[in-house]
N, C-alpha and C positions, 0 to 999 in steps of 0.2 A: 927470569929474563924475558922480556917482551918479545913475542914472535912477530916478525915483520909481516905486514899485510900486503899482498900483491894487488896490482891495479884491478885485476879481474875479480878479486874477492871483496873489493870495497863496494859498499852499497851505492847504487846508482842515484845520482842527484835528481831531484824532481825539477823538471823544466817548468819555469814560470814566465810570466810576461817580462820580468826583469831581464831575463837572458835575451829575449828578442830585442829589447831596447839597447842593451849593451852590444849585441851583434850588429845592429844597425849603425850605432855610433862608431864601431870599429870599422865597418865597411866604408862609412863616410870618411873617416880619417885616412883609410888606405886610398880612396879615390882622390883625395887631396894631396897625397904624398908626391912630391916632385912636380906638382902641377900648379905653379904659381898663378896662372891665369884663372884656373878654377877657383882658387882661394879668393882672388880679387873679385871675380864675378859673384861669388857667394856673399862676400862682405857687402858689395854694392847692392845685391838683392835684399839683404837684411836691412840695409839703410832705407832702400825704397819701400820695403814692406812696412817698416816702422813709420815712415812718413805718411803712407796711406792709412795706417792704423790710427795715427794721431788725428788725421782728418776725420775718420769715422767716429772716433771717440768724441770729438767736439760736436759733430752733427747729431749724435745720439744723446749727448748730455745737454744740448741747447734747450730743448723743450722744458726740461726740469729747471734749469737755471733761469729761464724766462717765466717760470710759473704758469705754464700753459698745459693743463691736463689733457685737453682735447688733442693738441698736436702731439703730446707724448704718446698717446694711444696709437695714433696713425703712424708715427715714425717707428714705434716698436713693431707694430703689426706688418706694415708694408716693407719697412727696412729689413726686418728679420725674415720675412718671406722671400724677398729678393736675395738675401744672403744664402738661404737654404737652396734656392734655385741655382744660384751661382756655384755652390759647391757640387750640385748635381751635374750641371751642364759644362762648366768651364773645363774640368778635367777631360771631358769627352772631346771638346772641339778645339782646345787650344793648348793648355799647359801639360796635359798628360797626368797620369797617376804614378806616384812614386812606387816602384816595384824593386827597390833595393833588395828586399827579402822576398824573392820570387817564390810564391807558394809551391810551384812545381818542384823546386829543389828540396822540399820537405816531404815529397811523396813517399820516399822509401824509408823515412825515419819513423820509429815507433812513437809517434805523437798522436794523442787523441785529437779529435776534431775540436773539442772545446779548448784544449791547450793551444792549438794552432791559431784558432780564431782570436782568442783573447791576446795572444802574443803579437800577432800581426796588427791587431787593433791598437794595442799599446804602442807599438813601434810607429804606427801611422800618426799618432798624436805628437810625436817628436818631429816637428817640421816648422819651417818658417811661416807658411800660411796659417797654421794653427795658432802660433804665437801672435801673428798680426791680427787675426780674427778675434782672439781673446782680448787683446788690448782695445780694439775698436768697440766691441759690444760691452765692455766695462762701462761705457757711457750710459747704458741703460740702468746700471746700478746707481750711478750718480743721480739720474733723473728720478728713479723711484725713491731714493733716500731723501731728496729735497722735497718731493711731494708728499711722502707718507712716513718719513722717519725711518729709524733703523729696522723695524719689522719688514717694511716694504723693501728696504735695501737688501736684507738677508734673503728674502724670497727671490728678489731679482738676481742676486748672486747665484743662488742655486739654479734658477732658470737659465742664466747665461751659461753656466757650466754644462747643464743638460742640453741646451741648444747647440753648443759646440760639439758635444759628443754625438748629437743627432746629425750634424753636418758631416762629420767624418764617417759615421756609419752609413749614411745615405750615399756618399760619394763612393765608398768601397763596395757597397752592395750593388749599386747600379752598374758601375764599371765592370765589376767581376761578372755579373750576369750577362752584360752585353758582350763581353769578350768571350764568354763561354758559347753564346749563340753564334758568334762569328766563326766558329770552327767549321760549320757547314757552309758550303758555297751559296746555296739558295737562301739559307737563313741570313747569311752575311749581307746579301743584296737587299733582302727585305728589311733587315735591321738598319742598314745604312739609309734606306728611304724613310723609315720611321723616324730615325734621328734627324734627318733633314727636315721632315715635317714638324717635328717638335721644336727644332731651332727656328723654323720659319714662323712659328706662333709667337715668338718673342717680339717680332716687329709689330703685329697688330696689338699685342698686349701693351707695348710701349706707347703706341698711338692712343689707346684707350686711357692709359694712366695720365698722359699729358692732357687729354681732353678733359678728364675729371678735374685735374689741377687748375687748368685755365678757366673752367666754368665756375670753380670755387664753390661748389655745392657741398659745404662742409658737413651738413647733416647726412647727406648720402655717403660721403667718404667715411664719416664716423661709423655709420652702420656697417659699411663694408669692412672697416677695420675690426669691428667687433666680431664679425663672421669669420674673418681670417684668423683672429685670435683664438678661435676654438678649433682650429685645424693644427696638425703638427708643424705647419709652416710658421705659424705665429704664436702658438701656445707657450713655448718656453720664454719668449721675449716679452710677452704681455702679462705674465703672471705677477710680476712686481707692481705693475701699473694697477692691476685689479685690487691688490692689497692696499695700495695707496688711496684708491677710491672707496675703500670700506667693504670690498667684496672679497674677504679672505678665503671663503669657500671656493670661489672661482679660481683663485691662484693655486690652491691645492689640487683642484681637478685638472687644471692645465698642466701642472707638473706631472700628474698621473698620466695624462694623455701623452706627454713627451716620453715618459719612461716606457709606456707600452709601444710607442712608435720605434724607439731604439731597440727594444726587444724583438719586434717584428723584423726590423732591418737586419739585426745580427743573425736571426734565424735564417732569413733569406740569403744573407751572405755566406753563412756556413754551408748551406745546401749547394749554392752555385760554386763555392770554392772547392768543395769536395769533388763535384763533377768535373771541374776544370783540372784538378790534379789527376783524377782517373783518366781523363782524356789525354793528358800530357804523357802519362805513363804508357798508354796503349797506342800512341801515335805512330810508332814504327810499322807494325803489321798493317794498320789501316792505310798507311801511305803506300805500301807495296800493293795492296789490293786495289787502290785507286790510281795506280800508276798510269794505266792507259787513259783513264778519264782526265788525269792531270795533263798528260801530253796533248790530249785533244783540246783541253781548255787553253793550252798554250798558244793556240792560233787565234786568240781573241782579237788581236790587232788586225789580223787579216780579215776577220769577220766584220769588225767595226769600221776600220779604215783601210780597205784594200788598196786604195791609191797610195797610201803612205808606204806600205810594204813593197809595192811594186816599184815605187820611186827610189827606195833605198838601194845604195850600191852594194854589190856583192864583195865587200871587203871588210876591213876592221870597223870602219865607221858604220856600215850597215848592220854588222853583227852586234855592235854595241847599242845601236838604236833599237834593234829587235829585242835584245835582252832587257833593256830598260823599259821598253814599252810593255813587255809582258809583266815585268815586276809591278809596274804601276797599275796594271789591271788585276793582278792576282794577289798582291800583298794587301792585307786588310789595313795595315797601318798607313800605307800610302793612299789607299782608296778613301779612308776616312778624311784625309786632307782634301781630296777632290770634292767630296760632299760639302765640306765647309766652304770651299771656293764657290760652288754652285749656289748655295743658300745665301751666303752673305753678299755675293756679287749681285744678286737680284734685289734683295730687300733693302740694303743700305742705300743705293741710289734712289729707289722709289721713296723711301722715307725722307731722305734729305731734300728731294726735289718736290715732293707733294705735300709735305707737312708744313703747316704755317698757320698764322692767325687769320681768322676769318669770322664770318657771321653765320650763325645757325639759322634754321628755318624760322625760328621765332624772333629773329632780329637781335639776339644777345650775342655779345662777343664771346668767342670760344675757340676751340681747336677744330679745324676742318681741313679737308684735303683741297684747299683752295690756294695753295702756294703759288708764287709767281716765279717759275723756273727760268733760267737764262743759260746761254751757252757757257758762261763762266762757272756758274754753280754746277752745271752738269759735268763740266770738265774736272772740277775739284772732286766731286763724288766718285767719278769713274777712275781718277788717278788712284784713289784709295783702293778700288777694286783691283786694278792692275798691279799695284804694289803688293796687295794681299795674295794675289795669285802667284806671284814669283816668290813669295816668302817661304813657300814649302821647300824650296831648294837651298835654304840657308844651312841645312844639315843633310844634304843629299848623300854624302858619303857615310853618314851615320846609319842610314838604312841598310847599307851593305854589311857593316860590321867587319868581322875577320875575313869575309869573302872578298873584300877588296884586295887581299893579298894576291889573288890571281892576276889582277891588272898590274900590280907592282912587278910581279915575276915576269909577266909577258912584256913589260916595258912599253905600255901604252902611253903615247905622248900626251902631255897634259892638255894641250889645246884640243886635240882630237877627242879626248875623254870628255871635256866640258861641252864641246859642241854636240857630241852625241847625246849626252844627258839632257841638254836643253832641247834638242830636237824631239827626243822621245816624250819629254814632259809636255812640250808644246802641242804634240799630236792630240792630247786630251784637253789642254787648257784653251787653246785658240778657238775651238768650236764653242766652248762654254762662254768665252768672252764675246764671241759673235752673237750668241743667243742673248746675252745680257744687253748688248747694244740694241738689238732688234726689239726686245721686250720693252726696254725703257723708252725707246722712240715711240712705240705703239701706245704705251701708257700715258706718256706726256702729250701725245697727239702732235708731235713735231717730227715727222719723218725727215724733214730737211736737215735736222740735226744729227742724222745717223752718221755722217762723215766725221763730225766733231766728236761724237761718242767713240767711234771706232779709233780715231786718231789718238785720243787721250788714253784709251785702253792699251793700244799697241805701244805708245811711247813709254808709259809708266811700266808696262810689263817688260819691255826691253831693258830699260834702265834698272829695273829690279833684278833681272837675270844677271846683269853685269855686276851689280853690287853683291848679290848673293853668291856669285862665283868666287869672289874674294873671301867672303865670310865663311863659306863652306870649306875652304882650304885652310884658312887661318884660325877659325873658331869651331872646328868640328868637335863633337863629343859623342860618346858611345851611347847606344840604346840597349836596354836589357833584352836578353834572349828569352822571350816569352811570347805566348800566343795572344797576350793582351795587346791590342793595337794602340792602347792609350797609355801604356806603361812608360815610366821615366825613371832613370836612376836618381839616387839622392844627389841633389845639387844641380841635376840637369834641367829641372824645371826652372830654376833661377837663371841658369845659363841660357835656356831657350827664350825666356821672356826678355832678357836684356839684349840678346843678339837680335831677336825679332824687332824690338824697339829701335835698335841701331839701324837695322836694315830698312825699316819702314821710313824712318826720318831721312836717311841718305837717298833712298830711291825716290821718295816724294820730292825732295829738294831738286834732284836731277831732272824731274819731269815738270817743274814749275814753268819753264818756258812755254809749254803748251797752254797753260792758263793765261799767261801774260799775252800770248798771241791772240787768244780768244777774246780778251778784253780790249785789245788795241785795234785789231784788224776788222772787227765787225763782220759784215756779210761776206767779205772776201774769204774769211777763214772757213766758212762753210764748205768751200771748194778745195781749199788747200790743206785742211786739217788731216784728211785721210792719207794722202801721199807723204806729207811732211811727218806725220806721226809714225807711219810705217818705216820711212827711211831713218828717222831718229831712233826708234826702238831697235830696228835691225842693226844699225850702226853701233849703238851702245852695246848690244849683246855681243856682236863680233869683237868689238874692242875689249870687252870684258874677258872673253875667252882667250884672246891673244895675250893680254897682260897677266891674267890669273893663271893661264896655262904654264907660263914660265915659272911662276911661284910653285905650282903643283909639281913640276918636274924636280924642283929642289927639295920639296918637303914631303915626298911620298913616304919615306920611312916614318917620319914624325906623324903624318896623317894616319897611317895604318895603326900606329900605336895608340893614337887618340880615339879612334873609332872601334878598336877591339875591346869588347866587354871584359872587365876584370872579374874573375871568378872568386 
C-alpha cells in the first residue's frame, strides 16, 4: 500500500522564469477583475499600440521595398538608435516602468540572484510595448530580405530579437540603478539634475538631426550611420543590412556586440537590483535613525517659499496645503514630474519658435535658428507647456495610495481637498512657468511679448487644472508601493498614457481662445493677455474644483478603492 506523502516531504519545485510570467499574468488578471474601465483602457491601449507599430513597420520596410540600400542603412541605424534611447528615457520621464512584480517583495524568499533577474526579465518581456516594438522592427527583416535574400533576413530576424532584448534590459537596468540612487536625499537631487540635463540634450540632438536632413548631405549621413551601426544602439538593427551588402562578417560581429551589451546590462541590473532589495529590507531602522533629519527636511516649503507658508490659514486648508507641499518636495516620484516640467517647459517653446528653414553662412538652404516667431506661435507652444504642467495632477490621488483613507475618515470636503492640492502644486509650478516665460522672452528678444507668454501659460495651466480635477477623481489608478519613482503597475502605463492624451486634448481645446485672441487683436492683445489669461485660468480652476468637488464627495469610497494598491 502506498504511503501518502505530506506537503512538507514533497521535493521543492525549482523556480524558473515561467513562474514569474504566470505570476505576472495572474496579477494582471486580478487587477482587471471587476474593473471594466481598466479593461477598456487596456484594449484601447493595445489598439493604439498596434496602430503605431504598423506605422513603424511600414517606415522600416519602405527602404527595402523601394530598393534603396543607402536609405535602409540610415533608417536601421538612426531609427534603431532612437528606439533604444526611447526605451531608456521614456520610462523615466513619462510612462513609468512596470513593477507589478516588485523586486522588494522577493527579498525574504530563498531565490538566487540569477533566478530573480531572469524571472523578472522574462516577465518584463510580456507587455504591450514589447509586442508593439517587435511588430514595428519586423520591417527591418523585410528590408533585409528584399535586399539580400533569406540569409540577410535570417540575420536581421536574429538582430531584431536581440535588439528587443537589449531595449528591455537597458530600460530595466537604468531605471533600477536610478531608483536605487534616489534613496539618498542628496543623491536624489543630483540624479534629478543629471536626468534633466540628459533630457535637455534631446533638444539640441533633434536640431542637429533636422539640420543634417535638410542639408541632405547623404554621404555624411551614411558615414554617421555606419559609425552608429557599430555601437550597441545600432548594431542589432544593421546586422541584416550588412549581410545584404555582402559583409557577413560585420553582421556576425554586430550580433556579438549586442550579446555583450545585453550581458553587461543584465550584470548591472542584477547588482543594482540586489542593493535595492537590501535597502528596502533595512529601511525601517534607517528611517528611525534619520527621523530628526526627516522632520527638519519637512520645513522645505518654509525655506523655499516662506511667503506661501505664512499666507496659509491655520485651518484644514492650510494643513492640507502644507502636507501636499511637503510631499511634492520630499517624494521622489512627484519630484521627477517637476523635473520633467522644468526641462520640457524650456526646450519645447525654444525649439518651436527658433527652429525653421534658413540659409547657412555659405548661402545654402538648410536648418538654422532663424525662425520667424509670432505671438500666435508663441501662444501655441506655451499652451502645450501649461497643459503639460497641469498633467501631473491627472492621478494626484494615486500618489497617496491607501493613505488617502485618512482624508475619507476625516470627512474632508471635496472642494476643499482639490483647492488645497492645486494650491500646493502651484507653489512649485507657477515659479517654473514664470521662469519659462522670462527665458523665452529673452531668447526671442521680444520682451514686449512677456504678457502674451504669461497669459497663455496661466490660461492653459488653469484649464488643465480644471480638466485634471475631473480625471483624477473619475480615472484614478493605483501606483506600486516601491522605492522606484518610475514604477507602474501592469496596465497602469496604458491607462496613464490614454488619460494623459485625453487631458492634454481637452485642456488645449479649452485654452484655444487665447490663441484666437492673439491672432485677431494684434498689438492690443500684448496688454490684455496677462490679465485675461490670469482671470481665465483662475476662473477655470475654481470652476473645476467647484464641480469636481461634488463628484469627489460622492465617489470617495470608490476613489479609495481605485488608488489602494492590490497585494
